[in-house]
C-alpha positions as CSV (number, residue, x, y, z in Angstrom):
1,X,91.5,39.2,103.5
2,X,93.4,41.2,106.0
3,X,94.5,44.5,105.4
4,X,97.1,45.9,107.1
5,X,96.6,49.9,108.4
6,X,98.8,52.2,107.4
7,X,100.0,54.7,109.7
8,X,100.4,58.1,108.3
9,X,102.9,60.7,109.5
10,X,102.7,64.3,108.9
11,X,105.2,66.7,109.8
12,X,104.2,70.0,111.7
13,X,104.4,73.3,109.2
14,X,105.7,75.3,111.9
15,X,108.5,73.4,113.7
16,X,108.9,70.2,111.4
17,X,108.3,67.7,114.4
18,X,106.3,65.0,113.4
19,X,102.7,64.3,113.7
20,X,101.4,60.9,114.4
21,X,98.3,61.1,115.8
22,X,95.0,63.1,114.3
23,X,93.7,63.4,111.0
24,X,95.3,62.7,108.2
25,X,95.2,66.3,107.1
26,X,96.9,68.0,110.3
27,X,99.0,70.5,109.8
28,X,100.3,71.7,113.5
29,X,101.3,69.4,116.0
30,X,99.9,71.6,118.7
31,X,97.9,74.6,119.3
32,X,100.9,76.6,119.9
33,X,102.6,76.1,116.5
34,X,99.5,76.6,115.3
35,X,99.3,80.3,116.7
36,X,102.7,80.9,116.5
37,X,102.3,80.2,112.7
38,X,99.2,82.2,111.9
39,X,100.5,84.8,114.0
40,X,104.2,85.1,111.9
41,X,101.7,85.2,108.7
42,X,99.9,88.2,110.3
43,X,102.5,90.1,111.2
44,X,103.3,92.4,108.6
45,X,99.5,93.8,108.5
46,X,99.3,94.2,112.2
47,X,102.5,96.3,112.3
48,X,101.5,98.3,109.6
49,X,97.9,99.0,110.6
50,X,99.9,100.2,113.8
51,X,102.1,102.6,112.2
52,X,98.9,104.1,110.4
53,X,96.9,104.5,113.7
54,X,99.6,106.1,115.5
55,X,100.4,108.4,112.8
56,X,96.4,109.2,112.6
57,X,96.9,109.9,116.4
58,X,99.9,112.0,116.5
59,X,98.3,114.3,113.8
60,X,95.1,114.6,115.7
61,X,97.2,115.6,118.7
62,X,98.8,118.4,116.8
63,X,95.9,119.5,114.8
64,X,94.0,119.6,118.4
65,X,96.9,121.9,119.9
66,X,96.9,124.0,117.2
67,X,93.4,124.4,117.3
68,X,93.9,125.5,120.6
69,X,95.9,128.4,120.1
70,X,95.2,131.5,118.3
71,X,97.3,130.0,115.1
72,X,95.3,130.4,112.1
73,X,98.0,129.9,108.9
74,X,100.8,127.5,109.9
75,X,103.3,126.8,106.6
76,X,103.3,123.0,105.6
77,X,106.9,123.1,106.5
78,X,106.7,124.0,110.0
79,X,103.5,121.4,110.7
80,X,106.1,118.8,109.1
81,X,109.1,119.8,111.8
82,X,106.1,119.1,114.4
83,X,105.8,115.1,113.4
84,X,102.8,116.2,111.6
85,X,102.6,112.9,108.1
86,X,100.4,114.9,105.8
87,X,99.8,111.3,104.1
88,X,97.7,110.4,106.6
89,X,93.9,111.8,107.0
90,X,90.5,110.1,107.5
91,X,88.7,112.0,104.7
92,X,89.6,114.3,101.8
93,X,87.4,116.8,99.9
94,X,88.8,119.0,97.0
95,X,86.6,121.8,95.7
96,X,88.1,124.1,92.8
97,X,91.7,124.9,94.8
98,X,91.1,124.8,98.4
99,X,91.5,120.8,99.7
100,X,89.7,120.0,102.9
101,X,91.5,116.9,105.1
102,X,89.8,115.6,107.9
103,X,91.6,113.7,110.7
104,X,88.8,112.1,112.7
105,X,87.0,115.0,113.7
106,X,89.8,117.6,113.4
107,X,89.4,119.6,110.1
108,X,91.8,121.6,108.1
109,X,92.7,123.3,104.6
110,X,95.5,123.3,102.6
111,X,96.0,125.8,100.2
112,X,99.4,127.6,98.6
113,X,101.5,125.5,101.4
114,X,99.7,126.7,104.3
115,X,97.3,124.7,106.4
116,X,94.4,126.9,107.3
117,X,90.8,126.6,109.2
118,X,91.5,124.0,111.5
119,X,88.4,123.5,113.2
120,X,86.7,120.7,115.1
121,X,83.6,119.2,113.4
122,X,80.4,118.5,115.3
123,X,80.0,114.9,114.3
124,X,76.7,113.3,115.6
125,X,76.4,110.0,116.3
């Protein structure tokens, strides 16, 4: 008995073109469709990470600029008007009523609506 070979044709999940060659479970017709599909799947996560990185860098720049001045107590409202985003920091410690935050190696404290003690931490690597 001769069994006729059936040709299985799948459809590319990116562009919809027929796939008439390769493995039977192949999902994409070409590498560019595969790359486009996976890039689109990770785009939202990548954009969020970029937003966080940008905010941390902006916060770091603001803290470093303030550290170099003679200002020691800066109201939270003034920091916000400079573009500082308080929801982004790299470390947090709370002791009694004093909150200490780090933005990479820049340390600052928040107490009573005022940012105090902006300093650079000497981190040993």
